[in-house]
C-alpha positions as a printed Julia matrix, in Angstrom:
222×3 Matrix{Float64}:
  20.26   16.89   -9.6
  19.01   16.35  -13.22
  20.81   16.83  -16.45
  18.14   19.34  -17.57
  18.69   21.54  -14.34
  22.24   21.16  -14.62
  21.8    22.43  -18.28
  19.82   25.6   -17.07
  22.4    26.25  -14.16
  25.12   26.36  -16.73
  23.99   28.15  -19.63
  24.33   24.47  -22.06
  21.22   22.95  -23.7
  19.91   20.55  -20.84
  18.24   18.01  -22.93
  21.64   17.43  -25.45
  23.31   17.01  -22.4
  20.74   14.59  -20.68
  21.1    12.34  -24.08
  25.17   12.5   -24.3
  25.14   11.16  -20.49
  22.74    8.51  -21.44
  24.38    7.55  -24.5
  28.28    8.27  -23.73
  29.45    8.91  -19.93
  26.5     6.31  -18.28
  27.44    3.22  -20.36
  23.57    2.64  -20.46
  23.98    1.58  -24.24
  26.49   -1.05  -22.99
  24.52   -2.12  -20.29
  24.56   -6.17  -20.18
  20.56   -6.15  -18.97
  19.68   -3.78  -21.62
  18.19   -6.32  -23.84
  15.47   -7.51  -21.39
  15.32   -3.94  -19.0
  11.84   -3.47  -20.0
  10.65   -6.89  -18.85
  13.01   -7.69  -15.79
  15.95   -6.73  -14.19
  17.68   -8.9   -11.71
  20.55   -7.9    -9.35
  21.93  -10.98   -7.31
  24.65   -9.28   -5.55
  22.0    -7.42   -3.56
  20.37  -10.39   -2.14
  20.48  -10.96    1.57
  18.89  -12.91    4.49
  15.72  -11.26    4.88
  13.85   -9.94    1.66
  10.7    -8.33    0.84
   8.17   -9.5    -2.3
   5.32   -7.11   -3.34
   3.58   -5.49   -6.49
   4.0    -2.13   -7.34
   2.71    0.35  -10.08
   5.47    2.21  -11.42
   3.74    3.94  -14.49
   0.59    3.77  -16.76
  -1.05    1.66  -14.23
   1.63   -1.54  -14.83
   1.84   -3.59  -12.18
   5.69   -4.57  -11.08
   6.53   -7.49   -8.96
   9.73   -6.31   -6.88
  11.91   -8.08   -4.68
  14.25   -6.41   -1.99
  16.67   -6.75    0.47
  15.12   -5.72    3.8
  18.33   -4.98    5.66
  19.31   -2.18    3.39
  16.27   -0.09    4.65
  15.46    1.54    0.65
  19.34    2.46    0.69
  21.64    1.29   -2.49
  21.84   -2.27   -3.08
  18.31   -2.79   -1.92
  16.82   -3.93   -5.37
  17.12   -7.33   -6.05
  14.52   -7.9    -9.05
  12.06   -6.35  -10.7
   9.82   -8.37  -12.98
   6.84   -6.73  -15.2
   3.29   -8.74  -14.47
   2.68  -10.44  -11.31
   1.83  -13.62  -12.77
   3.6   -16.82  -11.14
   5.09  -18.18  -14.12
   6.44  -15.35  -15.35
   7.95  -13.87  -11.83
   9.24  -17.39  -11.24
  11.16  -17.81  -14.45
  13.03  -14.43  -13.65
  13.52  -15.35   -9.89
  14.99  -18.62  -10.5
  17.91  -17.16  -12.52
  19.07  -16.42   -9.04
  21.37  -19.13   -8.21
  20.49  -21.95   -5.8
  22.95  -20.99   -3.38
  21.51  -17.55   -3.11
  17.88  -18.49   -2.99
  18.37  -20.78   -0.16
  20.4   -17.94    1.41
  17.37  -16.13    2.13
  16.09  -17.11    5.66
  12.73  -14.92    5.69
  10.24  -13.31    3.16
   7.89  -10.84    3.9
   4.78  -10.36    1.34
   1.09   -9.28    1.25
  -1.55  -12.19    1.44
  -2.23  -12.44   -2.52
  -1.95  -16.19   -3.0
   0.25  -15.1    -6.58
   2.98  -13.96   -3.89
   2.33  -16.8    -1.37
   3.09  -19.63   -4.58
   6.34  -17.1    -5.72
   7.84  -17.52   -2.39
   7.16  -20.87   -2.01
   8.54  -21.95   -5.45
  11.65  -19.87   -5.62
  12.6   -19.53   -1.66
  11.77  -23.09   -0.35
  13.82  -22.35    2.63
  12.76  -19.05    3.69
   9.95  -18.82    6.26
   6.82  -16.77    4.5
   5.81  -13.72    6.67
   2.44  -11.88    6.19
   3.39   -8.14    6.16
   2.06   -6.17    9.37
   0.77   -3.49    6.94
  -1.67   -5.58    4.91
  -2.71   -7.28    8.12
  -3.53   -3.49    9.62
  -5.44   -2.66    6.26
  -7.65   -5.34    6.35
  -8.45   -4.77   10.2
  -8.99   -1.02    9.27
 -11.17   -1.8     6.34
 -13.34   -4.24    8.47
 -13.91   -1.62   10.76
 -14.79    1.41    8.29
 -17.36   -1.22    6.7
 -19.09   -1.79   10.07
 -19.15    2.43   10.39
 -20.56    2.46    7.03
 -23.32   -0.24    7.39
 -24.45    1.09   10.83
 -24.57    4.84    8.68
 -26.77    3.53    5.9
 -28.85    1.73    9.03
 -29.27    5.23   10.6
 -29.85    7.05    7.13
 -32.65    4.52    6.32
 -34.06    5.16   10.09
 -34.05    9.19   10.14
 -35.5     8.37    6.4
 -38.76    6.7     8.17
 -39.1     9.26   10.93
 -39.25   12.09    8.61
 -41.66   10.45    6.57
 -43.74    9.55    9.62
 -43.41   12.92   11.09
 -44.37   14.66    7.71
 -47.24   12.09    7.61
 -48.54   13.83   10.7
 -47.94   17.35    9.95
 -44.71   17.88   12.18
 -41.25   19.28   11.39
 -38.83   16.66   11.93
 -35.53   17.35   14.69
 -33.2    14.65   14.77
 -31.84   13.8    18.37
 -28.53   14.48   19.21
 -26.06   13.15   21.56
 -24.02   14.94   24.12
 -21.74   16.5    21.92
 -24.07   18.04   19.2
 -23.92   15.25   16.46
 -27.0    13.21   15.3
 -26.47    9.29   14.91
 -25.45    9.97   11.21
 -23.19   12.52   11.71
 -21.64   10.55   14.57
 -21.21    7.68   12.16
 -19.79   10.26    9.24
 -17.42   11.86   11.74
 -15.87    9.22   13.1
 -14.25    7.97    9.73
 -10.69    9.48   10.83
 -10.46    8.73   14.37
 -10.62    5.01   13.67
  -7.81    5.0    11.46
  -5.82    6.91   14.5
  -3.85    5.18   17.7
  -5.97    6.24   20.75
  -3.12    8.64   22.05
  -3.15   10.66   19.12
  -6.96   11.45   19.3
  -7.99   15.12   20.24
 -10.08   15.84   22.78
 -13.21   16.24   20.6
 -12.5    12.6    18.9
 -11.81   11.13   22.45
 -15.6    12.42   23.02
 -16.77   11.49   19.87
 -15.29    7.8    20.17
 -16.78    7.1    23.73
 -20.12    8.01   22.24
 -19.61    5.83   19.13
 -18.38    2.86   21.3
 -21.25    3.29   23.59
 -23.58    3.01   20.83
 -22.03    0.54   18.57
 -19.93   -1.82   21.0
 -19.04   -4.54   18.17
 -16.83   -1.48   16.38
 -15.21   -0.92   19.71
């Protein structure tokens, strides 16, 4: 519960309570990391055998490099380091402040596929096995499949434009052919966007029918 809400509940000035807590009760002004808190934070005691390294956008679009203890699963003591920026030289200069014993304690470090993250991990944790986060691998696979779907949709739109122009030249009204579920080709490709992100076991009946048609017409996507 925030100080401002507490102030509202107890009939006191919430902003004043917040300032008083920060400046006098919390010990913030005496915090040993205060001089460099805007650039980096380091909590060496939180380091463990399994750590994760990633970049996050915390505020105003600024990127920070974050090192966490994965065994804590986001609970208290998870955060090992936060460094403003993603530059290899900047981040390593902070992480190398960790004692050599602590850094060699790390046996596995999970990260994305960015070259700078790989270099940071190799320089700061040479004894650790470097593992690519499953999330990032899956994300690349999903994006590749969606790229194929989008490309096929543009081809379907181009083909339909040709057919419309041909029908118009012949003085006819163009009627797009439809599949057994009522989708035209461009609708099939447009409406398949979500099912390609979901596990087959989570498909609805209509998505299952649509997927069958999509994979029949586009075996590469399957």
